[in-house]
C-alpha positions as CSV (number, residue, x, y, z in Angstrom):
1,M,-10.0,16.1,12.4
2,R,-6.4,14.9,12.6
3,L,-5.6,11.4,11.5
4,T,-3.2,9.6,13.8
5,D,-2.4,6.9,11.1
6,P,-2.8,8.2,7.6
7,V,-1.4,5.0,6.0
8,A,-4.0,2.9,7.8
9,D,-6.7,5.3,6.6
10,M,-5.4,4.9,3.0
11,L,-5.4,1.1,3.2
12,A,-8.9,1.1,4.8
13,R,-10.2,3.3,2.0
14,I,-8.8,1.0,-0.7
15,R,-10.1,-2.1,1.1
16,N,-13.6,-0.6,1.4
17,A,-13.7,0.7,-2.1
18,A,-12.6,-2.7,-3.5
19,S,-15.2,-4.6,-1.5
20,A,-17.9,-2.1,-2.6
21,R,-16.7,-2.5,-6.3
22,H,-15.9,1.1,-6.8
23,Q,-13.9,2.1,-9.9
24,K,-11.8,4.7,-8.0
25,V,-11.1,6.1,-4.6
26,D,-9.7,9.5,-3.4
27,I,-7.2,9.6,-0.7
28,P,-5.5,12.7,0.9
29,A,-2.1,12.9,-0.6
30,S,1.4,12.6,0.9
31,K,4.8,11.5,-0.4
32,L,4.5,8.1,1.4
33,K,1.0,7.4,0.1
34,L,2.2,8.2,-3.5
35,E,5.0,5.7,-3.1
36,I,2.6,3.1,-1.8
37,A,0.3,3.7,-4.8
38,R,3.3,3.4,-7.1
39,I,4.2,0.0,-5.7
40,L,0.6,-1.2,-5.9
41,K,0.6,-0.2,-9.6
42,E,4.0,-1.9,-10.3
43,E,2.9,-5.1,-8.6
44,G,-0.5,-5.1,-10.5
45,Y,-2.9,-4.6,-7.5
46,I,-4.4,-1.4,-8.9
47,A,-5.0,-0.2,-12.5
48,N,-3.6,3.3,-12.0
49,Y,-3.2,6.3,-9.7
50,K,-2.7,10.0,-10.2
51,A,-2.0,12.9,-7.9
52,T,-4.4,15.8,-8.4
53,E,-5.8,18.8,-6.5
54,E,-9.4,19.4,-5.5
55,E,-10.6,22.5,-3.7
56,G,-7.1,23.3,-2.6
57,H,-6.4,19.8,-1.2
58,K,-3.9,17.5,-2.8
59,I,-5.3,14.0,-3.3
60,V,-4.2,10.7,-4.7
61,R,-6.9,9.2,-7.0
62,V,-6.5,5.4,-7.1
63,Y,-8.2,3.4,-9.9
64,L,-9.0,-0.1,-8.7
65,K,-8.4,-3.2,-10.8
66,Y,-10.9,-6.1,-11.2
67,G,-10.6,-9.5,-12.8
68,A,-12.7,-11.2,-15.4
69,N,-15.5,-12.2,-13.0
70,N,-15.4,-8.8,-11.3
71,E,-13.3,-10.0,-8.4
72,A,-11.0,-7.4,-6.9
73,A,-7.2,-7.7,-7.5
74,I,-6.7,-6.9,-3.8
75,S,-8.4,-9.5,-1.6
76,N,-7.0,-8.2,1.6
77,V,-4.8,-5.4,3.0
78,E,-3.3,-5.5,6.5
79,R,-1.5,-2.8,8.4
80,V,1.6,-4.3,10.1
81,S,3.5,-1.4,11.7
82,R,1.3,1.0,13.5
83,P,2.1,4.3,15.4
84,G,1.6,2.5,18.7
85,C,3.6,-0.6,17.8
86,R,6.3,-0.1,15.1
87,V,7.6,-3.3,13.4
88,Y,11.1,-3.2,12.1
89,V,12.9,-6.2,10.4
90,R,16.4,-7.0,9.4
91,R,17.0,-8.1,5.8
92,S,17.1,-11.7,6.9
93,E,13.8,-11.4,8.8
94,I,11.6,-9.9,6.0
95,P,8.5,-12.1,6.1
96,R,7.0,-13.8,3.0
97,V,3.3,-13.0,2.5
98,L,1.2,-16.1,1.7
99,G,4.3,-18.0,0.7
100,G,5.1,-15.4,-2.0
101,M,1.6,-14.9,-3.3
102,G,1.2,-11.5,-1.7
103,I,3.6,-8.5,-1.1
104,N,4.7,-6.5,1.9
105,I,5.7,-2.8,1.6
106,L,8.7,-1.6,3.6
107,T,10.2,1.8,4.2
108,T,13.9,1.4,4.1
109,P,16.9,3.8,4.1
110,R,16.8,3.4,0.3
111,G,13.1,4.4,0.0
112,V,9.8,2.6,-0.1
113,M,9.9,-0.9,-1.7
114,T,8.5,-4.3,-1.6
115,G,9.8,-7.0,0.7
116,R,11.2,-8.8,-2.4
117,Q,13.2,-5.8,-3.5
118,A,14.5,-5.1,0.0
119,R,15.7,-8.7,0.3
120,K,17.4,-8.4,-3.1
121,E,19.1,-5.1,-2.1
122,G,20.0,-6.4,1.3
123,V,18.3,-3.8,3.4
124,G,15.8,-4.0,6.2
125,G,13.3,-1.5,7.4
126,E,9.8,-0.8,8.8
127,V,7.1,-3.2,7.5
128,L,4.2,-0.9,6.6
129,C,1.6,-3.4,5.3
130,Q,0.9,-6.7,3.7
131,I,-1.3,-7.0,0.6
132,W,-2.7,-10.1,-1.1
């Protein structure tokens, strides 16, 4: 089976695993997914991630993070730009997520970064997703 939107698949797997209180989730690997996992770790939404290989397939193993009362660090993940409807923004149009409480992840000419970083560096790009 071929996935038409691998990033949406990754986000759905993380969302489902967090709501089911799993400790970790395995996702088929790609460079973009590794970058998204790196940002999630830097921003404190996941505990850790690592790229491994199982049965000849490269995977990203994401270790989820929970608070004191076992509430997930990620309360919601939303795909913004989809293969059927891409969403591009200028640096002045980068949206704030929940008034700054969440993050958005963008692909820019300078790589994958959060909306805050893109605003600081003065670059726009494609809004991949929003996380809060």
